[in-house]
C-alpha positions in Angstrom: 94.1 64.3 57.0 93.7 65.6 60.4 93.1 69.1 60.5 95.4 71.9 62.3 93.6 72.6 66.1 95.8 75.9 67.8 93.6 75.3 70.5 94.1 72.9 73.3 92.4 72.9 76.5 95.0 72.8 79.3 92.2 71.8 82.7 92.4 72.9 85.9 90.3 75.4 87.7 89.5 78.3 88.9 87.0 79.8 92.0 86.1 83.1 93.2 84.0 83.9 95.7 83.1 87.7 96.7 81.5 88.2 100.9 80.6 91.9 102.0 84.7 93.7 101.4 86.2 90.4 100.2 87.2 87.9 97.8 88.4 85.3 97.8 90.5 83.5 94.6 91.6 79.9 94.1 93.3 78.1 91.3 94.9 74.5 91.0 98.1 73.8 90.0 97.6 71.4 88.0 97.8 71.5 83.8 97.3 68.4 81.5 97.5 67.4 78.1 94.5 64.9 77.4 96.1 62.0 80.4 99.7 63.5 80.7 100.3 66.0 83.6 102.5 68.4 82.1 103.1 70.3 85.6 102.3 70.0 88.9 103.0 73.8 90.1 101.4 76.3 87.7 99.8 79.1 89.0 97.2 79.9 86.9 96.4 83.3 88.9 98.0 86.6 88.2 97.9 89.6 90.2 97.6 92.9 88.0 97.2 95.9 90.8 97.0 96.1 94.6 93.9 94.9 94.9 92.3 93.4 91.6 93.3 89.6 90.4 92.8 87.4 87.0 92.3 83.8 87.2 92.1 82.3 83.6 91.9 78.5 82.9 91.5 77.0 79.1 95.0 76.7 77.1 98.2 77.7 79.6 99.7 79.2 76.0 96.8 81.7 75.5 96.7 82.7 79.6 100.2 83.3 79.6 99.4 85.9 76.6 96.6 87.5 78.1 98.3 88.2 81.1 101.1 89.8 80.1 99.2 92.2 77.9 97.4 92.6 81.0 100.0 93.3 82.8 101.8 95.9 80.3 98.9 97.7 79.8 98.4 98.4 83.5 101.8 99.7 83.9 101.5 102.2 80.9 98.3 102.9 82.6 100.3 103.9 85.7 102.6 105.8 83.6 100.5 107.5 82.3 98.0 108.6 85.2 100.3 108.2 88.2 98.0 105.7 89.8 96.4 102.0 89.1 93.6 101.7 87.2 90.0 100.5 89.0 88.6 97.3 89.2 85.6 98.0 87.2 88.0 100.1 84.0 89.9 96.7 84.4 86.6 94.5 83.5 86.2 96.8 80.3 89.9 96.7 79.6 89.6 92.8 79.4 86.0 93.0 78.1 87.7 95.1 74.4 91.1 92.9 74.8 88.8 89.8 74.1 86.5 91.2 71.6 89.1 92.0 69.7 90.3 88.9 69.2 86.9 87.2 68.2 88.0 85.8 64.9 90.8 84.4 66.6 90.3 84.0 69.9 92.5 84.1 73.5 91.6 80.1 74.4 90.9 81.3 77.8 88.0 81.4 80.2 88.3 84.5 83.1 87.4 85.7 86.3 88.5 88.9 87.1 88.8 89.9 90.9 89.4 92.1 93.1 87.6 95.3 95.8 86.3 97.9 94.0 86.5 101.7 94.6 83.9 101.3 96.6 85.4 98.8 98.7 83.8 96.0 97.8 84.5 92.4 96.5 83.5 91.7 93.7 83.7 88.9 91.3 83.8 89.2 86.8 82.9 86.3 85.0 84.0 85.5 80.6 83.7 84.4 78.1 86.6 83.6 75.0 85.3 86.7 73.5 84.8 88.7 76.0 80.8 88.8 76.7 81.3 89.6 81.1 79.0 89.5 84.1 79.3 90.6 87.5 79.2 87.7 90.1 79.3 87.2 93.3 80.6 84.1 92.9 82.4 82.3 89.7 84.2 79.3 88.6 86.1 78.3 85.0 87.2 75.2 84.0 87.3 71.3 83.8 85.5 71.6 87.3 83.2 74.4 86.8 79.8 72.0 86.4 80.8 70.6 90.0 82.0 73.6 91.7 78.7 75.7 90.5 76.3 73.2 92.0 78.1 73.4 95.3 78.2 76.9 95.2 74.7 77.9 94.6 73.7 75.5 97.4 76.4 76.9 99.6 76.0 80.8 98.6 72.1 81.1 97.6 71.0 78.1 99.0 69.6 76.5 95.8 67.8 72.7 95.9 67.6 73.3 100.2 64.5 72.7 102.4 65.7 74.8 104.7 66.1 78.9 104.8 69.3 79.4 104.6 71.9 82.3 104.6 76.0 82.4 104.0 77.7 83.3 106.7 80.8 81.3 106.8 84.2 81.4 105.7 84.4 82.0 102.1 88.3 80.8 102.3 86.8 77.4 104.5 84.5 77.4 101.3 86.6 77.7 98.3 88.5 74.7 100.3 85.7 72.7 100.5 85.2 73.7 96.8 87.9 72.0 95.2 88.5 68.9 97.4 85.1 67.9 96.0 86.2 69.1 92.6 90.1 66.7 92.9 87.8 64.2 94.0 85.5 63.8 90.5 88.1 65.8 87.9 91.3 64.5 87.0 92.5 67.3 84.8 92.1 69.4 89.1 94.4 68.8 91.5 98.0 68.8 93.6 97.2 71.9 95.4 94.9 75.3 95.1 96.5 78.6 95.6 94.6 80.9 97.5 94.3 85.2 97.8 92.1 86.9 100.1 91.6 90.1 99.1 90.4 92.9 100.9 91.0 96.8 101.4 93.2 96.0 104.3 95.4 93.8 102.2 96.1 90.3 100.9 96.3 87.0 102.7 98.0 83.8 100.9 97.6 80.5 101.6 98.2 76.9 99.5 95.8 74.1 100.3 97.0 70.0 99.4 94.6 68.7 97.2 95.0 64.9 95.8 98.1 64.2 93.7 96.7 60.9 92.1 
């Protein structure tokens, strides 16, 4: 008799890149169960405040529960204090929220992204029980290993023989990363939703990926 497993990884990938005062967040829209595609139009990214987003891979039901809880806590904070919580405050809130469930964790792998109080783009990467780090770029999900190698090469110049510094458009980089992942990962595909966040505002766009 097989043992009950409450967890199921529904696949997909989320990526974030910070550059100066901008942060670009992307998440594909496919969720799967094994070799079955459950949805081609699922949004893995939620806006928490005017400048902060959370992007989540893992189990969809846990991701939805976590996002709803964070939105409720943000709404309560705004009601009590009359303004939005900062990106730094939300990074600690997410850490504590995930750690409080460490004995029965949310099966989620998160990127918290946004613009901080100094107007700089930031990315925070989390494991399932709340350990986190501040990053210049990050990825979570079924395409994580594929994407990190590309991001290391393009953002840090890893495994290059020439001197290199990244000065290209991060939106184009995120599109290239997802294109590469979709060629090799069956759990990432259909579309990628992209948010370009800066102190000047938010631009949202959709980019088509392969659907097979």
